[in-house]
C-alpha positions in Angstrom: -88.2 -115.5 91.2 -85.0 -113.6 90.6 -84.3 -112.8 94.2 -82.9 -115.5 96.3 -84.8 -117.0 99.3 -83.8 -116.0 102.8 -80.9 -118.0 104.1 -79.8 -118.1 107.7 -76.9 -115.7 107.0 -79.3 -113.0 106.0 -81.7 -113.8 108.8 -78.8 -113.4 111.3 -78.1 -109.9 110.1 -81.6 -108.9 111.0 -81.8 -110.9 114.2 -78.6 -109.5 115.7 -78.7 -105.9 114.3 -77.6 -103.6 117.2 -75.6 -104.8 120.2 -77.2 -106.3 123.2 -77.0 -104.2 126.4 -73.5 -104.8 127.8 -73.0 -106.2 131.2 -70.9 -103.9 133.4 -68.7 -104.5 136.4 -70.8 -102.4 138.8 -68.4 -103.0 141.7 -65.5 -101.4 139.9 -67.7 -98.7 138.6 -69.1 -98.1 142.1 -65.6 -97.7 143.5 -64.6 -95.2 140.8 -67.8 -93.2 141.5 -67.3 -93.2 145.2 -63.7 -92.0 144.7 -65.0 -89.3 142.4 -67.5 -88.1 145.0 -64.8 -88.2 147.7 -62.5 -86.2 145.3 -65.2 -83.6 144.9 -65.7 -83.3 148.7 -62.0 -83.1 149.5 -61.2 -81.0 146.5 -63.7 -78.5 147.6 -61.6 -77.9 150.7 -58.1 -78.5 149.5 -58.1 -76.8 146.1 -59.0 -73.3 147.5 -56.2 -73.7 150.0 -53.8 -74.7 147.3 -54.8 -71.7 145.1 -54.4 -69.2 148.0 -51.0 -70.8 148.9 -49.8 -70.4 145.3 -50.9 -66.7 145.5 -49.1 -66.2 148.8 -52.2 -65.4 150.6 -52.2 -68.4 152.9 -49.9 -71.1 154.3 -49.4 -74.6 153.0 -52.6 -76.7 152.6 -53.4 -79.5 154.9 -50.9 -82.4 154.1 -53.4 -85.2 155.0 -56.1 -83.8 152.8 -53.7 -83.2 150.0 -52.5 -86.8 150.1 -56.1 -88.0 150.2 -56.9 -85.9 147.2 -54.0 -87.3 145.2 -55.0 -90.8 146.3 -58.5 -90.2 145.1 -57.2 -89.1 141.7 -55.1 -92.3 141.5 -58.1 -94.5 142.4 -60.3 -92.7 139.8 -57.7 -93.3 137.1 -57.2 -96.9 138.1 -60.9 -97.6 138.4 -61.7 -96.0 135.0 -58.9 -97.9 133.3 -60.1 -101.2 134.9 -63.7 -100.5 133.8 -62.5 -99.8 130.2 -60.6 -103.1 130.1 -63.6 -105.1 131.4 -65.8 -103.4 128.9 -63.5 -104.4 126.1 -63.3 -108.0 127.4 -67.0 -108.3 127.8 -67.6 -106.9 124.3 -65.1 -109.5 122.9 -67.0 -112.3 124.8 -70.3 -111.1 123.6 -69.1 -111.2 120.0 -67.7 -114.7 120.5 -70.9 -116.0 121.9 -72.9 -114.4 119.1 -70.6 -116.0 116.5 -71.1 -119.4 118.3 -74.8 -119.0 118.1 -74.5 -118.2 114.4 -72.3 -121.3 113.8 -74.7 -123.5 115.7 -77.7 -122.4 113.7 -76.2 -122.2 110.2 -75.2 -124.9 107.7 -71.5 -124.2 107.3 -71.3 -125.8 103.9 -74.2 -124.0 102.1 -74.9 -121.0 104.3 -78.6 -122.1 104.6 -80.7 -122.7 107.7 -79.9 -126.1 109.4 -82.2 -128.6 111.0 -82.1 -126.7 114.3 -82.7 -123.2 113.0 -85.3 -124.0 110.3 -87.9 -125.1 112.9 -88.5 -121.6 114.5 -88.1 -119.9 111.2 -90.7 -122.1 109.6 -93.1 -121.6 112.5 -92.7 -117.8 112.3 -93.3 -117.9 108.5 -96.5 -120.0 108.9 -97.7 -117.5 111.5 -96.8 -114.5 109.4 -98.4 -116.0 106.2 -101.5 -117.0 108.1 -102.1 -113.4 109.2 -102.0 -112.4 105.6 -104.4 -115.2 104.5 -101.7 -117.2 102.9 -100.6 -120.9 103.2 -97.1 -122.2 103.4 -95.9 -125.2 101.3 -93.1 -127.2 103.0 -91.0 -129.0 100.4 -88.6 -131.8 101.4 -85.9 -132.7 98.9 -83.7 -135.8 98.9 -81.0 -136.2 96.3 -81.3 -139.6 94.6 -78.3 -142.0 94.8 -76.1 -139.3 96.3 -74.1 -142.0 98.1 -72.8 -143.1 94.8 -71.5 -139.6 94.1 -69.4 -139.7 97.3 -68.3 -143.3 96.7 -67.2 -142.8 93.1 -65.8 -139.3 93.3 -64.9 -138.6 97.0 -66.5 -136.4 99.6 -64.9 -133.2 98.3 -66.8 -133.6 95.0 -69.9 -134.5 97.0 -69.6 -131.3 99.1 -69.2 -129.3 95.9 -72.3 -130.9 94.4 -74.3 -130.0 97.6 -73.1 -126.4 97.4 -74.1 -126.1 93.8 -77.4 -127.7 94.4 -78.2 -125.3 97.2 -77.3 -122.4 94.9 -79.6 -123.8 92.2 -82.4 -124.2 94.6 -81.9 -120.6 95.8 -81.9 -119.3 92.2 -85.4 -120.7 91.6 -87.1 -120.1 95.0 -88.9 -116.8 95.6 -87.4 -114.2 97.9 -89.9 -114.7 100.7 -89.2 -118.4 101.0 -86.9 -120.3 103.3 -84.1 -122.7 102.4 -82.4 -125.2 104.7 -80.1 -128.1 104.5 -81.3 -130.7 107.1 -78.2 -132.8 106.8 -76.5 -135.1 104.4 -78.2 -134.7 101.0 -81.5 -133.6 102.4 -82.9 -130.0 101.9 -86.1 -128.3 102.9 -87.9 -125.2 101.5 -90.8 -123.3 102.8 -92.8 -121.2 100.4 -95.8 -118.9 101.1 -98.6 -119.1 98.5 -102.2 -118.3 97.9 -104.6 -121.2 98.4 -106.3 -120.5 95.0 -102.9 -120.7 93.2 -101.5 -124.0 94.5 -100.6 -124.9 90.9 -97.8 -122.4 91.2 -96.1 -124.6 93.7 -96.4 -127.5 91.3 -94.7 -125.4 88.6 -92.1 -124.2 91.0 -91.2 -127.7 92.2 -91.0 -128.9 88.6 -88.5 -126.1 87.9 -86.5 -127.1 90.9 -86.3 -130.7 89.7 -85.4 -129.6 86.2 -82.7 -127.1 87.4 -81.0 -129.6 89.8 -80.9 -132.3 87.2 -78.6 -130.3 84.9 -75.1 -131.7 84.8 -72.8 -130.3 87.5 -69.1 -129.7 86.7 -67.1 -130.3 89.9 -63.4 -131.1 90.4 -62.8 -132.0 86.8 -65.7 -134.4 86.6 -69.3 -134.1 85.5 -72.0 -135.3 87.9 -75.7 -135.7 87.2 -78.1 -135.9 90.1 -81.8 -136.1 90.4 -84.0 -135.5 93.4 -87.2 -136.9 95.0 -89.6 -134.3 96.5 -92.4 -134.4 99.0 -94.7 -131.4 99.6 -97.2 -130.6 102.3 -99.4 -127.5 102.8 -99.9 -125.8 106.1 -103.6 -126.4 105.8 -102.9 -130.0 107.0 -101.8 -128.7 110.4 -103.9 -129.7 113.3 -105.7 -126.7 114.9 -104.4 -127.6 118.3 -100.8 -128.0 117.2 -98.5 -125.8 119.3 -96.0 -123.4 117.8 -93.2 -125.8 118.7 -94.9 -128.8 117.0 -95.8 -126.9 113.8 -92.4 -127.3 112.1 -91.9 -130.9 113.2 -95.4 -131.9 111.8 -94.8 -130.1 108.5 -91.4 -131.6 107.9 -92.6 -135.1 109.0 -95.5 -135.0 106.5 -93.3 -133.7 103.7 -90.8 -136.5 104.5 -93.6 -139.1 104.1 -94.5 -137.7 100.7 -90.9 -137.6 99.7 -90.5 -141.3 100.7 -93.5 -142.1 98.5 -91.8 -140.3 95.6 -88.7 -142.5 96.1 -90.9 -145.6 96.0 -92.6 -144.5 92.8 -89.3 -144.3 90.9 -87.5 -141.2 92.2 -86.9 -137.9 90.2 -90.5 -136.7 90.9 -92.7 -135.1 93.5 -95.9 -135.9 95.4 -98.1 -133.9 97.7 -98.8 -135.4 101.0 -101.9 -137.5 101.4 -103.1 -139.3 104.6 -103.0 -142.7 102.8 -99.2 -142.3 102.5 -98.9 -142.0 106.3 -101.0 -145.1 106.8 -98.9 -147.0 104.3 -95.7 -145.9 106.0 -97.0 -147.0 109.4 -98.0 -150.3 108.0 -94.5 -150.7 106.5 -93.0 -149.9 109.9 -95.2 -152.6 111.4 -94.0 -155.0 108.7 -90.4 -154.2 109.4 -90.8 -154.7 113.1 -92.8 -157.9 112.5 -90.2 -159.4 110.2 -87.5 -159.0 112.8 -89.6 -160.4 115.5 -91.0 -163.1 113.2 -87.5 -164.4 112.4 -86.8 -164.9 116.1 -90.1 -166.5 116.9 -90.1 -168.8 113.9 -93.1 -167.3 112.1 -91.4 -167.8 108.6 -92.0 -171.2 107.2 -91.2 -173.0 103.9 -93.9 -174.1 101.5 -93.2 -176.4 98.7 -94.4 -176.4 95.0 -94.2 -179.6 93.0 -91.9 -179.9 90.0 -93.1 -182.5 87.4 -91.5 -184.2 84.4 -93.9 -183.2 81.6 -93.2 -186.3 79.5 -93.9 -188.9 82.2 -95.9 -186.9 84.7 -93.6 -188.1 87.5 -92.9 -185.9 90.5 -89.2 -185.0 90.4 -88.8 -182.4 93.2 -90.0 -179.3 94.9 -89.2 -175.6 94.9 -89.2 -174.0 98.4 -91.3 -170.9 98.7 -91.2 -168.6 101.7 -94.4 -167.8 103.7 -94.9 -165.6 106.7 -97.5 -167.0 109.2 -97.8 -163.8 111.3 -99.6 -163.9 114.6 -100.9 -160.3 114.1 -101.3 -160.1 110.3 -102.1 -163.7 109.2 -100.5 -165.4 106.2 -98.4 -163.1 104.1 -96.8 -163.9 100.7 -93.2 -163.4 99.8 -94.0 -160.6 97.3 -94.7 -158.4 100.3 -92.1 -159.3 102.9 -89.1 -160.3 100.8 -88.4 -156.8 99.3 -88.7 -155.3 102.8 -86.4 -157.9 104.3 -83.8 -157.1 101.6 -84.1 -153.4 102.3 -83.7 -153.7 106.1 -80.8 -156.2 105.9 -82.7 -159.1 107.3 -82.9 -161.3 104.2 -79.7 -163.3 105.0 -80.9 -164.3 108.4 -84.4 -165.1 107.1 -83.0 -167.2 104.3 -80.7 -169.2 106.6 -83.7 -169.9 108.8 -85.9 -171.1 105.9 -83.1 -173.2 104.3 -82.3 -174.9 107.6 -85.9 -175.9 108.0 -86.2 -177.0 104.4 -83.1 -179.2 104.6 -84.7 -180.9 107.7 -88.0 -181.3 105.9 -86.5 -182.7 102.7 -84.2 -185.2 104.4 -87.1 -187.7 104.7 -88.1 -187.4 101.0 -87.1 -190.1 98.6 -83.5 -189.5 97.4 -84.7 -189.0 93.8 -86.5 -185.8 94.8 -84.6 -182.5 94.5 -85.0 -179.4 96.5 -84.8 -176.0 94.8 -84.2 -172.8 96.8 -84.2 -169.2 95.6 -81.3 -166.9 96.4 -81.8 -163.1 96.9 -79.5 -160.8 94.9 -78.5 -159.3 98.2 -77.1 -162.6 99.3 -75.1 -163.0 96.2 -73.2 -159.8 97.1 -71.7 -161.7 100.1 -68.4 -163.3 98.8 -68.7 -166.0 101.6 -72.2 -167.1 100.6 -71.2 -170.4 99.0 -69.1 -171.3 102.0 -72.0 -170.5 104.4 -74.4 -172.6 102.3 -72.1 -175.6 102.3 -71.6 -175.3 106.0 -75.4 -175.3 106.5 -75.7 -178.4 104.3 -73.1 -180.2 106.5 -74.8 -179.2 109.7 -78.2 -180.6 108.6 -76.6 -183.6 106.8 -78.4 -182.8 103.5 -76.8 -184.2 100.3 -75.6 -181.3 98.0 -76.5 -183.4 94.9 -80.2 -183.0 95.8 -80.0 -179.2 96.1 -80.7 -176.8 93.3 -79.9 -173.1 93.8 -82.0 -170.7 91.7 -80.4 -167.3 90.7 -82.6 -164.6 89.1 -81.5 -163.2 85.8 -81.3 -159.7 87.2 -78.3 -160.8 89.4 -76.1 -161.2 86.3 -75.8 -157.4 85.8 -74.7 -156.5 89.3 -71.3 -158.3 89.4 -70.8 -160.9 86.8 -67.4 -161.9 88.1 -68.6 -162.6 91.6 -71.6 -164.5 90.3 -69.3 -166.7 88.1 -67.0 -167.5 91.1 -70.0 -168.3 93.3 -71.6 -170.6 90.7 -68.4 -172.4 90.2 -67.9 -172.9 93.9 -71.4 -174.3 94.4 -71.1 -176.7 91.4 -67.7 -177.9 92.7 -69.6 -179.1 95.8 -72.2 -181.0 93.7 -74.9 -178.3 94.0 -76.8 -177.6 90.8 -77.4 -174.0 89.8 -80.3 -172.7 87.6 -81.1 -169.4 86.0 -84.5 -168.3 87.3 -87.0 -165.9 85.6 -85.3 -166.2 82.3 -86.5 -163.7 79.7 -87.1 -160.8 82.2 -83.5 -159.6 82.8 -82.1 -159.1 79.3 -79.2 -161.5 79.8 -77.1 -162.1 76.7 -76.2 -165.4 75.0 -72.6 -164.7 75.7 -73.3 -164.6 79.4 -75.2 -167.9 79.3 -72.3 -169.5 77.5 -69.8 -168.2 80.0 -71.7 -169.1 83.1 -71.9 -172.8 84.1 -75.6 -173.0 84.7 -77.3 -176.4 85.0 -80.8 -175.4 84.1 -82.9 -172.5 82.7 -86.3 -171.6 84.1 -88.7 -169.8 81.8 -90.5 -167.0 83.6 -94.1 -167.6 84.4 -95.2 -164.4 82.7 -94.4 -166.0 79.3 -96.0 -169.4 80.1 -99.2 -168.0 81.4 -99.7 -166.1 78.1 -98.9 -169.1 76.0 -101.4 -169.5 73.1 -101.4 -171.5 70.0 -99.4 -169.7 67.3 -99.0 -166.7 69.6 -95.9 -164.5 70.3 -95.2 -166.2 73.6 -95.2 -169.7 72.0 -92.6 -168.5 69.5 -90.5 -167.0 72.3 -90.7 -170.2 74.4 -89.7 -172.2 71.2 -86.7 -170.0 70.9 -85.7 -170.4 74.5 -86.1 -174.2 74.3 -84.0 -174.3 71.1 -81.3 -172.2 72.8 -81.3 -174.5 75.8 -80.8 -177.5 73.5 -77.9 -175.7 71.9 -76.3 -174.9 75.2 -77.2 -178.4 76.6 -79.2 -176.8 79.4 -82.4 -178.5 80.5 -85.5 -176.2 80.7 -88.2 -175.8 83.4 -91.4 -173.9 82.7 -93.0 -172.0 85.6 -96.6 -171.0 85.8 -98.4 -174.0 84.3 -102.0 -173.3 85.3 -104.3 -175.0 82.8 -104.4 -178.3 80.9 -104.2 -176.4 77.6 -100.9 -174.7 78.5 -99.6 -178.1 79.6 -100.4 -179.7 76.3 -98.8 -177.0 74.3 -95.6 -177.3 76.4 -95.4 -181.0 76.0 -95.4 -180.5 72.2 -92.4 -178.2 72.4 -89.9 -180.5 74.0 -88.7 -182.4 77.0 -89.3 -180.1 80.0 -89.9 -180.0 83.7 -92.8 -177.9 84.8 -94.5 -176.4 87.8 -97.5 -174.4 88.5 -101.0 -174.3 90.1 -102.2 -176.9 87.6 -100.4 -179.4 89.9 -101.7 -177.9 93.1 -101.0 -175.0 95.4 -97.7 -174.8 97.3 -98.0 -176.8 100.6 -96.4 -176.8 104.0 -94.1 -179.6 105.1 -96.8 -181.7 106.8 -99.0 -181.7 103.6 -96.0 -182.6 101.5 -95.0 -185.5 103.8 -98.6 -186.8 103.6 -98.6 -186.6 99.8 -95.2 -188.4 99.6 -96.2 -191.0 102.1 -99.3 -191.9 100.0 -97.0 -192.2 96.9 -94.4 -194.3 98.7 -91.8 -191.6 98.4 -91.1 -191.0 102.1 -88.4 -192.5 104.2 -89.5 -192.3 107.9 -86.4 -194.0 109.1 -84.6 -190.7 108.7 -87.2 -188.8 110.7 -86.6 -190.6 114.0 -89.1 -189.2 116.6 -89.7 -185.6 115.5 -93.1 -183.9 115.7 -93.7 -184.6 112.0 -93.4 -188.3 112.6 -96.0 -188.2 115.3 -98.3 -186.1 113.0 -98.0 -188.7 110.3 -98.8 -191.5 112.7 -101.8 -189.6 114.1 -103.2 -189.3 110.6 -102.9 -193.1 110.1 -100.9 -192.6 106.9 -98.7 -195.7 107.4 -101.8 -197.9 107.4 -104.0 -196.1 104.8 -101.5 -194.3 102.6 -99.8 -197.2 100.8 -96.2 -198.3 101.2 -93.9 -196.1 103.3 -90.2 -196.6 102.8 
């Protein structure tokens, strides 16, 4: 383990050892050779004449031949000098081209292989290891939250962290392995190993994670970084895979395993399994389906009743998102909302759902409120409150009937922006409630400083409510706190009559849950409200929903319709 892995700098020294055959200017060389041959021919005649003339044994040599000889000598010297110049120039060109090839195939920051050069090197290593009965583990490494390092400390510090990380990886990897930086904060390693000793790879990767996690001193600051790792063995290669495809396939599978490690909490490693690839393909289908579904109107609002526990009266509805996919069927928000947030589609999706909900709720009785949930991603938009108010105006929906629910986890992201947004919404007559209370560790000081209108107890506490149990004491404490802060309370997740009775004994609350029925689409809600006399069809005009209600005979059979 002490010897460093082969980097591209070292590989280049082997690959380019010894100069390539030098191209020559054969025309210039041919002229010089021809002049030399002519010199030999003429010299054989003129030189003896010149020697005898110097000895006084003969007259002057032939002038024409003598001049031709001198001219040949000049041509030979000029040709040879030209040939030497061309040789020097070609050598310089060859060295420049060789250096260009080196720079194109090396990562200039770390001296490792780059994305272009690792592919043939990995294919050659797999072929070489296979001939010795060995496998090759391809390890893909992605530094966790590296963008924050650049954002907080600058790119110079980020580059230093990358160089130190590469050095640390090289210190741990064996000498016969490969190390590459694929780009950004992504590295790849290739390690030959014996199939019977695969646990050595686990141990090695654990050491890599441990070594990289040590604090890094760079530019006067101390940076801590972790990494997510995916591993794949060469025995996953398809037998028919070409030499060109080998590296691509290995890196792709390792990347899938690395992505799985990211999803499982980062700072860990996983070996590739086929189920990971199926999951990733399904996710890609979901991402594509979400984008297409927003355009085609596949996302629809469902509504859950909110009840006054003291009187049993219906006081409003909470809008819940549903995806009625043509290919996948009905999909719940717990699946598509996190993905929509990650791919940046949540704002467009939310606007579509709110616009539809405002249209649906316009025909409800004016005493009924509409609650909508806001994603933490949307709260990062400083213009969100203005956009929401504009949407209310466009659909002519009264702000006083709207209640915006903000999850408790949002309070820890940017408390200043959240306070400004809540104030802006309340100034327009919109009520704001704190959703999922009890799961985000908000403090009493935060609740006092933020102008919430209502607190919603998370369903996880309500579902576990038992007489004299821990949850009942916790809910009692939340209700007492709400009374002290003069904030009304809503209990989510009421599913049984027993839980309902316990909650009634604790105070004056609003409640919602499956005890009152499953969430329903707009048509079902309109039918329910029509039968209760809580629907104002005069506001509906001649929309499709009006015709649906008429077709069902609700005006005749469902009681009074306002």
